[in-house]
Backbone as CSV, one residue per row, in Angstrom:
resi,resn,N_x,N_y,N_z,CA_x,CA_y,CA_z,C_x,C_y,C_z
1,MET,-46.869,52.927,-52.480,-47.428,51.440,-51.553,-45.971,51.088,-50.763
2,LYS,-46.935,50.830,-49.599,-45.516,50.147,-48.888,-45.500,48.383,-48.589
3,SER,-44.390,48.085,-48.571,-44.510,46.877,-48.592,-43.932,46.445,-46.922
4,THR,-44.513,45.341,-46.453,-44.331,44.862,-45.243,-43.947,43.628,-45.248
5,SER,-43.111,42.915,-44.326,-42.446,41.606,-44.278,-43.539,40.941,-43.350
6,GLN,-43.853,39.752,-43.235,-44.490,39.086,-42.423,-43.865,37.682,-42.229
7,ARG,-43.761,37.492,-40.778,-43.284,35.984,-40.581,-44.273,35.029,-40.234
8,TRP,-44.196,34.188,-40.966,-45.273,33.105,-40.789,-45.402,32.154,-39.552
9,PRO,-46.239,31.682,-39.220,-46.149,30.674,-37.951,-45.304,29.627,-38.002
10,TYR,-45.140,28.877,-39.176,-44.426,27.957,-39.183,-42.704,28.128,-39.150
11,GLU,-42.619,29.595,-39.645,-40.906,30.055,-39.500,-40.704,30.257,-38.046
12,GLN,-41.681,30.616,-37.259,-41.508,30.863,-35.831,-41.381,29.685,-35.209
13,GLY,-42.306,28.470,-35.689,-41.677,27.172,-35.043,-40.547,26.536,-35.300
14,ALA,-39.964,26.888,-36.468,-38.565,26.445,-36.803,-37.653,26.970,-36.007
15,SER,-37.894,28.245,-35.748,-36.775,28.805,-35.137,-36.812,28.852,-33.739
16,LEU,-37.614,28.231,-32.730,-37.920,27.724,-31.794,-37.093,26.449,-31.492
17,VAL,-37.688,25.724,-32.703,-36.950,24.263,-32.360,-35.629,24.151,-32.518
18,ILE,-34.945,25.164,-33.326,-33.455,25.346,-33.644,-32.717,25.904,-32.210
19,THR,-33.591,26.612,-31.823,-33.014,27.293,-30.313,-32.827,26.139,-29.378
20,LEU,-34.113,25.560,-29.378,-34.065,24.354,-28.345,-32.724,23.298,-28.503
21,VAL,-32.521,22.953,-30.100,-31.547,22.195,-30.189,-30.186,22.599,-29.643
22,MET,-29.982,23.887,-29.889,-28.761,24.501,-29.718,-28.545,24.674,-28.364
23,LEU,-29.598,25.101,-27.496,-29.428,24.844,-26.071,-29.058,23.271,-25.606
24,LEU,-29.921,22.650,-26.104,-29.637,21.045,-25.795,-28.155,20.787,-25.876
25,ILE,-27.578,21.143,-27.145,-26.196,20.749,-27.487,-25.115,21.460,-26.434
26,VAL,-25.458,22.784,-26.016,-24.686,23.396,-24.847,-24.537,22.813,-23.430
27,LEU,-26.052,22.398,-23.383,-26.063,21.550,-22.084,-25.179,20.473,-22.003
28,ILE,-25.427,19.569,-23.002,-24.647,18.391,-22.971,-23.324,18.462,-23.024
29,LEU,-22.658,19.581,-23.864,-21.276,20.015,-23.823,-20.874,20.377,-22.451
30,ALA,-21.650,21.375,-21.916,-21.399,21.481,-20.346,-21.060,20.283,-19.425
31,THR,-22.243,19.474,-19.467,-22.454,18.426,-18.520,-21.138,17.324,-19.013
32,SER,-20.959,17.238,-20.138,-19.606,16.148,-20.591,-18.274,16.858,-19.928
33,SER,-18.088,18.229,-20.275,-16.834,18.989,-19.644,-16.891,18.962,-18.062
34,SER,-18.129,19.130,-17.509,-17.893,18.867,-15.744,-17.718,17.375,-15.786
35,ASN,-18.241,16.727,-16.019,-17.841,14.965,-15.872,-16.349,14.964,-16.077
36,MET,-15.947,15.632,-17.412,-14.695,14.796,-17.491,-13.452,15.902,-16.130
37,ALA,-13.936,16.896,-15.869,-13.288,17.552,-14.952,-13.216,16.595,-13.502
38,LEU,-14.430,16.361,-13.260,-14.707,15.271,-11.921,-13.952,14.372,-12.313
39,MET,-13.791,13.635,-13.003,-12.920,12.258,-13.546,-11.491,12.556,-13.111
40,GLY,-11.119,13.711,-13.787,-10.108,14.109,-13.699,-9.069,14.563,-12.478
41,GLU,-10.148,14.873,-11.701,-10.185,15.495,-10.214,-9.801,14.035,-9.170
42,ARG,-10.646,13.031,-9.602,-10.580,11.881,-9.125,-9.542,11.170,-9.360
43,ALA,-9.250,11.051,-10.608,-7.944,10.174,-10.661,-6.670,10.628,-10.164
44,ALA,-6.853,12.201,-10.024,-5.692,12.796,-9.519,-5.590,12.275,-7.980
45,ARG,-6.792,12.154,-7.335,-6.784,12.107,-5.787,-6.449,10.468,-5.818
46,ASN,-6.743,9.450,-6.480,-6.489,8.406,-6.334,-5.293,8.018,-6.533
47,GLU,-4.386,8.683,-7.738,-2.950,8.369,-7.948,-2.351,8.975,-6.741
48,ARG,-2.688,10.280,-6.457,-1.844,10.631,-4.830,-2.329,9.685,-3.784
49,ASP,-3.430,9.180,-3.557,-3.506,8.137,-2.360,-2.686,6.851,-2.745
50,ARG,-2.522,6.470,-3.878,-1.738,5.173,-4.051,-0.300,5.774,-4.052
51,ALA,0.166,6.897,-4.302,1.460,7.175,-4.059,1.652,7.445,-2.459
52,ILE,1.340,7.653,-1.441,1.356,7.700,-0.184,1.234,6.149,0.162
53,ALA,0.617,5.349,-0.239,0.415,4.235,0.347,1.670,3.314,-0.131
54,LEU,2.146,3.669,-1.290,3.396,3.089,-1.783,4.688,3.620,-1.069
55,HIS,4.740,4.916,-0.716,5.994,5.440,0.201,5.883,4.661,1.681
56,ALA,4.711,4.738,2.126,4.395,3.948,3.579,4.557,2.663,3.469
57,ALA,4.599,1.815,2.285,5.015,0.635,2.597,6.674,0.039,2.348
58,GLU,7.136,1.334,1.388,8.706,1.418,1.106,9.212,1.551,2.943
59,SER,8.665,2.571,3.442,9.365,2.972,5.038,9.100,1.641,5.627
60,ALA,8.038,0.897,5.312,7.858,-0.368,6.388,9.061,-1.184,6.001
61,LEU,9.370,-1.503,4.711,10.355,-2.369,4.383,11.777,-1.984,5.142
62,ALA,12.038,-0.710,4.974,13.387,-0.145,5.776,13.040,-0.467,7.252
63,ASP,11.671,-0.108,7.848,11.428,-0.290,9.289,12.019,-2.041,9.518
64,ALA,11.413,-2.953,8.514,11.711,-4.229,8.940,12.849,-4.393,8.841
65,GLU,14.060,-3.849,7.877,15.423,-4.358,7.680,15.959,-3.534,8.994
66,LEU,15.701,-2.798,9.624,16.130,-2.304,10.898,15.922,-3.190,12.065
67,ASP,14.623,-3.684,12.241,14.386,-4.675,12.826,15.394,-5.903,12.964
68,ILE,15.641,-6.183,11.810,16.454,-7.327,11.803,17.854,-7.207,12.140
69,GLU,18.349,-5.969,11.466,19.629,-5.801,11.543,20.497,-5.148,12.811
70,ASN,19.887,-4.064,13.049,20.595,-3.412,14.445,19.714,-2.139,15.233
71,SER,18.412,-2.605,15.540,17.702,-1.673,16.008,18.104,-1.774,17.548
72,THR,18.143,-0.313,17.859,18.644,0.070,19.162,17.449,0.260,20.242
73,ALA,16.129,0.184,19.733,15.177,0.324,20.655,15.065,-0.120,21.795
74,ALA,14.119,0.014,22.885,14.133,-0.480,24.077,13.399,-2.186,23.271
75,THR,12.516,-2.087,22.744,11.756,-3.238,22.171,12.500,-3.871,21.241
76,SER,13.989,-3.520,21.154,14.603,-4.274,19.692,14.645,-5.885,20.037
77,ARG,14.549,-6.608,18.697,14.721,-8.006,19.043,15.616,-8.350,17.787
78,SER,16.456,-7.354,17.458,17.376,-7.920,16.217,18.557,-8.957,16.708
79,ALA,18.691,-9.330,18.019,19.881,-10.331,18.182,19.086,-11.480,18.067
80,ILE,17.885,-11.664,17.603,17.478,-13.167,17.488,17.524,-13.525,16.092
81,PHE,17.912,-12.387,15.080,18.058,-12.891,13.604,19.273,-13.224,13.552
82,SER,19.553,-14.260,13.096,20.775,-14.875,12.432,20.580,-15.476,11.307
83,PRO,21.829,-15.699,10.011,21.585,-16.475,9.151,21.815,-17.987,9.667
84,LEU,22.103,-18.169,10.592,22.575,-19.488,11.198,21.181,-19.949,11.983
85,SER,20.104,-19.249,12.362,19.160,-19.657,13.372,17.743,-19.232,12.893
86,ILE,17.125,-20.463,13.369,15.340,-20.226,12.990,14.695,-20.017,14.269
87,GLU,15.634,-19.285,14.921,14.524,-18.721,16.227,13.223,-18.175,16.091
88,GLY,12.263,-18.434,16.446,11.028,-17.789,16.456,10.139,-17.873,15.488
89,PHE,10.762,-18.371,14.408,9.836,-18.688,13.025,8.899,-19.977,13.023
90,THR,7.405,-19.585,12.931,6.715,-20.646,12.947,6.065,-20.742,11.435
91,ASP,5.232,-21.694,11.224,4.308,-21.846,10.149,2.928,-20.945,10.381
92,GLY,2.567,-20.400,9.173,1.338,-19.366,9.674,1.811,-18.057,10.208
93,CYS,3.089,-17.734,10.630,3.409,-16.516,11.410,3.200,-16.663,12.919
94,SER,3.841,-16.018,13.765,3.542,-15.848,15.028,2.786,-14.439,14.937
95,THR,1.899,-14.421,16.209,0.622,-13.185,16.442,0.750,-12.615,17.408
96,GLY,0.528,-11.620,17.710,0.265,-10.907,19.183,1.091,-9.715,19.121
97,ASP,0.518,-8.548,19.459,1.290,-7.495,19.636,2.437,-7.509,20.857
98,ASP,2.145,-8.570,21.971,3.095,-8.451,23.161,4.030,-9.781,22.662
99,ASN,3.875,-10.240,21.532,4.965,-11.461,21.247,6.022,-11.153,20.588
100,ILE,7.199,-11.311,20.799,8.375,-10.858,20.552,8.734,-11.452,19.434
101,TYR,7.947,-12.661,19.088,8.285,-12.941,17.793,6.916,-12.752,16.614
102,GLN,6.294,-11.984,17.003,5.402,-11.426,16.161,5.839,-11.259,14.463
103,GLY,4.934,-11.729,13.657,5.266,-11.459,11.969,6.201,-12.084,11.383
104,LEU,7.207,-13.291,12.560,8.083,-13.979,11.621,7.245,-15.386,11.579
105,CYS,7.573,-15.673,10.207,6.817,-16.938,9.429,7.732,-17.635,8.660
106,ASN,7.564,-18.889,8.869,8.431,-20.143,8.186,7.954,-20.359,6.964
107,ASN,8.519,-20.179,5.928,8.544,-20.313,4.592,8.657,-22.013,4.575
108,VAL,7.502,-22.755,4.209,7.623,-24.121,3.787,7.774,-24.568,2.779
109,GLY,8.197,-23.609,1.922,8.566,-24.113,0.258,7.488,-24.358,-0.910
110,ASP,6.003,-24.163,-0.202,4.998,-24.054,-1.233,4.402,-22.745,-1.860
111,ILE,4.943,-22.642,-3.105,4.366,-21.050,-3.421,3.183,-20.769,-3.128
112,LYS,2.178,-21.957,-3.512,0.834,-21.514,-2.919,0.299,-21.125,-1.802
113,THR,1.241,-21.607,-0.792,0.862,-21.274,0.660,1.770,-20.652,1.328
114,ALA,2.517,-19.898,0.359,3.598,-18.760,1.143,3.084,-17.673,2.060
115,PRO,3.368,-17.531,3.307,2.671,-16.397,4.378,2.696,-15.296,3.590
116,TRP,3.379,-14.743,2.875,2.799,-13.576,2.225,1.355,-13.550,1.536
117,LEU,0.872,-14.910,0.887,-0.098,-14.975,0.084,-1.382,-15.272,1.113
118,THR,-1.095,-16.077,1.989,-2.301,-16.402,3.167,-2.439,-15.539,4.347
119,VAL,-1.345,-14.688,4.848,-1.732,-14.222,5.822,-2.188,-12.887,5.839
120,ASP,-2.931,-12.377,6.682,-3.818,-11.099,6.379,-2.797,-9.911,6.952
121,ILE,-1.837,-9.740,6.260,-0.824,-8.369,6.739,-1.421,-7.046,6.929
122,ALA,-2.878,-6.789,6.471,-3.600,-5.614,6.872,-4.192,-5.717,8.056
123,ASN,-4.117,-6.658,8.614,-5.049,-6.967,10.123,-4.250,-5.888,11.207
124,THR,-5.099,-4.968,11.772,-4.296,-4.049,12.758,-4.687,-4.381,13.983
125,ASN,-5.302,-5.521,14.424,-5.754,-5.829,15.785,-4.688,-6.347,16.491
126,ALA,-4.868,-6.457,18.125,-3.836,-6.857,18.938,-3.192,-8.250,18.640
127,ASN,-3.820,-9.108,18.140,-3.561,-10.448,17.878,-2.930,-10.638,16.198
128,SER,-2.586,-9.587,15.827,-2.157,-9.565,14.262,-1.125,-10.441,13.924
129,SER,-0.906,-11.103,12.659,0.244,-11.655,12.430,1.258,-10.728,11.726
130,SER,0.926,-9.436,11.506,2.093,-8.607,11.003,2.330,-7.541,12.026
131,VAL,3.414,-6.976,11.689,4.019,-6.046,12.676,3.818,-4.585,12.552
132,GLN,3.454,-3.605,13.216,3.143,-2.431,12.898,4.639,-1.906,13.155
133,PHE,4.622,-0.646,11.991,6.134,0.097,11.826,6.064,0.957,13.128
134,GLY,7.350,0.524,13.516,8.084,1.059,14.872,7.878,0.377,15.880
135,HIS,7.202,-0.762,15.761,6.837,-1.657,16.964,8.062,-2.194,17.685
136,PHE,9.014,-2.449,16.946,10.186,-3.196,17.499,11.805,-2.090,17.197
137,THR,11.184,-0.885,16.868,12.228,-0.194,16.447,12.251,1.066,16.923
138,GLY,11.488,1.713,17.271,11.116,2.764,17.992,10.879,3.758,16.751
139,GLN,10.725,3.906,15.672,10.580,4.646,14.665,9.161,5.030,14.647
140,THR,8.979,6.464,14.315,7.922,7.066,14.238,7.461,7.558,12.578
141,MET,5.922,7.456,12.362,5.365,8.135,11.202,4.598,9.107,11.259
142,PRO,4.160,10.246,10.748,3.250,10.929,10.848,1.985,10.287,10.056
143,HIS,0.764,10.337,10.713,-0.062,9.368,9.593,-1.620,9.879,10.324
144,ASP,-2.497,9.362,9.646,-4.059,9.649,10.199,-4.124,11.055,10.227
145,GLY,-4.070,11.706,9.038,-4.496,13.299,8.820,-3.969,13.852,7.758
146,GLY,-5.107,14.656,6.921,-4.768,15.408,5.765,-4.033,14.135,4.906
147,PRO,-2.894,14.850,4.118,-2.301,13.847,3.092,-1.437,12.959,3.656
148,LEU,-1.895,12.146,4.579,-0.720,11.128,5.342,-1.556,9.964,5.230
149,PRO,-0.633,8.506,5.504,-1.322,7.397,5.589,-2.190,7.427,6.857
150,GLY,-3.631,6.789,6.332,-4.740,6.538,7.171,-4.574,5.875,8.181
151,GLN,-3.405,4.683,8.189,-3.080,4.089,9.574,-1.353,4.017,8.800
152,LEU,-0.735,3.541,10.052,0.762,3.062,10.079,0.838,1.678,9.263
153,PRO,1.809,1.591,8.385,2.160,0.266,7.625,2.639,-0.713,8.472
154,ARG,2.656,-1.997,7.783,2.739,-3.163,8.512,3.649,-4.268,7.952
155,TYR,4.356,-5.182,8.437,5.050,-6.269,7.691,5.233,-7.645,8.166
156,ILE,5.347,-8.211,7.484,5.914,-9.725,7.892,7.378,-10.157,7.324
157,ILE,7.917,-11.096,8.032,9.258,-11.652,7.611,9.417,-12.940,7.697
158,GLU,9.693,-13.328,6.321,9.672,-14.985,6.250,11.024,-15.174,6.270
159,LEU,11.142,-16.476,6.839,12.581,-17.144,6.872,12.747,-17.891,5.719
160,MET,13.797,-17.539,4.582,14.152,-18.211,3.324,15.685,-18.997,3.497
161,ILE,15.379,-20.126,2.675,16.875,-20.814,2.951,17.674,-20.082,1.615
162,ASP,19.042,-19.752,2.252,19.756,-18.660,1.234,20.620,-19.662,0.184
163,ASN,20.067,-19.665,-1.071,20.826,-20.496,-1.689,21.852,-19.653,-2.840
164,THR,21.777,-18.460,-2.605,22.660,-17.718,-3.466,24.240,-18.175,-3.460
165,PRO,24.609,-17.933,-4.898,25.791,-18.587,-5.184,27.099,-17.917,-4.666
166,GLY,27.952,-18.449,-3.857,29.043,-17.779,-3.441,28.762,-17.578,-1.822
167,GLN,27.772,-17.823,-1.336,27.494,-17.598,0.035,28.335,-18.663,1.059
168,SER,28.597,-18.188,2.251,29.279,-19.288,3.186,28.420,-20.117,3.572
169,ALA,29.124,-21.188,3.704,28.567,-22.615,4.025,27.513,-22.406,5.189
170,ASN,27.995,-21.513,6.241,27.387,-21.408,7.360,26.250,-20.306,7.394
171,ALA,26.371,-19.468,6.063,24.824,-18.542,6.172,23.770,-19.284,5.564
172,ASN,23.069,-19.899,6.238,21.949,-20.776,5.554,20.566,-20.077,5.549
173,TYR,20.311,-18.863,6.017,19.186,-18.319,6.202,19.201,-16.773,5.460
174,MET,18.316,-16.323,4.865,17.799,-15.010,4.595,16.624,-14.683,4.754
175,TYR,15.989,-13.574,4.417,14.936,-13.046,4.965,13.653,-12.253,3.563
176,ARG,12.713,-12.776,3.813,11.657,-12.157,2.650,10.876,-11.342,3.246
177,ILE,11.115,-9.857,3.162,9.940,-9.118,3.712,8.833,-8.510,2.708
178,THR,7.635,-8.438,3.278,6.522,-7.987,2.614,5.879,-6.829,3.653
179,ALA,5.548,-5.915,3.168,5.027,-4.740,3.847,3.898,-4.325,2.749
180,ILE,2.963,-3.739,3.742,1.621,-3.407,3.226,1.900,-1.882,3.494
181,GLY,1.078,-0.660,2.761,1.013,0.736,3.378,-0.466,1.135,3.005
182,PHE,-0.800,2.013,3.472,-2.257,2.481,3.292,-2.055,4.088,2.888
183,GLY,-3.107,4.296,2.176,-3.186,5.591,1.762,-4.008,6.382,2.551
184,SER,-4.284,7.781,2.401,-5.284,8.706,3.162,-6.689,7.667,3.348
185,ASP,-6.864,7.311,2.367,-8.358,6.231,2.428,-7.348,4.756,2.544
186,ILE,-8.061,4.352,3.714,-6.973,3.026,3.925,-7.606,1.867,3.195
187,SER,-8.555,2.166,2.143,-8.895,1.030,1.323,-8.013,1.153,0.182
188,THR,-6.956,2.245,0.063,-5.857,2.370,-0.704,-4.887,1.613,-0.377
189,GLN,-4.575,0.540,-1.053,-3.229,-0.238,-0.355,-2.401,-0.600,-1.516
190,ALA,-1.012,-0.711,-0.821,0.207,-0.993,-1.604,1.003,-1.775,-1.046
191,VAL,1.291,-3.158,-1.778,2.180,-4.060,-1.011,3.584,-4.165,-1.938
192,VAL,4.614,-4.122,-1.091,5.891,-4.263,-1.489,6.709,-5.360,-1.057
193,GLN,7.554,-5.583,-1.736,8.496,-6.768,-1.070,9.858,-6.731,-1.371
194,SER,10.799,-7.009,-0.551,11.983,-7.344,-0.924,12.874,-8.343,0.097
195,PHE,14.067,-8.892,-0.376,14.790,-9.929,0.198,16.174,-9.175,0.998
196,TYR,16.245,-9.845,2.195,17.373,-8.961,2.912,17.980,-10.213,3.716
197,ARG,19.313,-10.033,3.651,20.452,-11.130,4.155,21.411,-10.468,5.413
198,LYS,21.044,-10.757,6.678,21.774,-10.425,7.630,23.369,-10.631,7.915
199,SER,24.100,-9.628,7.899,25.501,-10.111,7.887,25.928,-10.550,9.422
200,ILE,26.725,-11.702,9.013,27.134,-12.429,10.326,28.318,-11.452,11.247
201,ASN,28.825,-10.456,10.613,29.701,-9.790,11.368,29.367,-8.858,12.007
202,LYS,27.577,-8.676,11.794,27.080,-7.455,12.735,26.164,-7.835,13.736
203,GLU,26.551,-9.017,13.886,25.923,-9.589,15.130,26.245,-9.607,16.637
């Protein structure tokens, strides 16, 4: 007598449900892995863009220091900076690409209305209050392409009273430089700041 095995309909239905559940789990895991990979790529890209913006901003600080100290470019205005002088510094910053005093701001002593907080440093139009990298120094920087800043960095220079202990009684002023850099995506921005004192014997 032969014996035969027979699969009942409810067993076939249970196998189908289990298979579908397993497929759903695999799909969820694959989707999660894909999303994690995309998020990791986006985070890496954003981090790279922030690094580009920061490097550009630091380059603008160095350009501003050259602007103050000893630029030899045809457009140089280094001679107007002096620890003894307030020439060119105005409330709210001087504006205009054709203005030799562009980006020079008088600090009125009120922290809440300090120029670096109130002036639109990122403004790139011809009547901007901030100075574009290289404008007064002749320096150049690759930009606007690939892994480069989307546009040139900018800076302003604030006149500050120099109360540093040990300073000469004649050296009354120093400068606060605020610079902004842009990533490949110009919406990625980094702002850095430094204080700079010009040496009297280098004028």
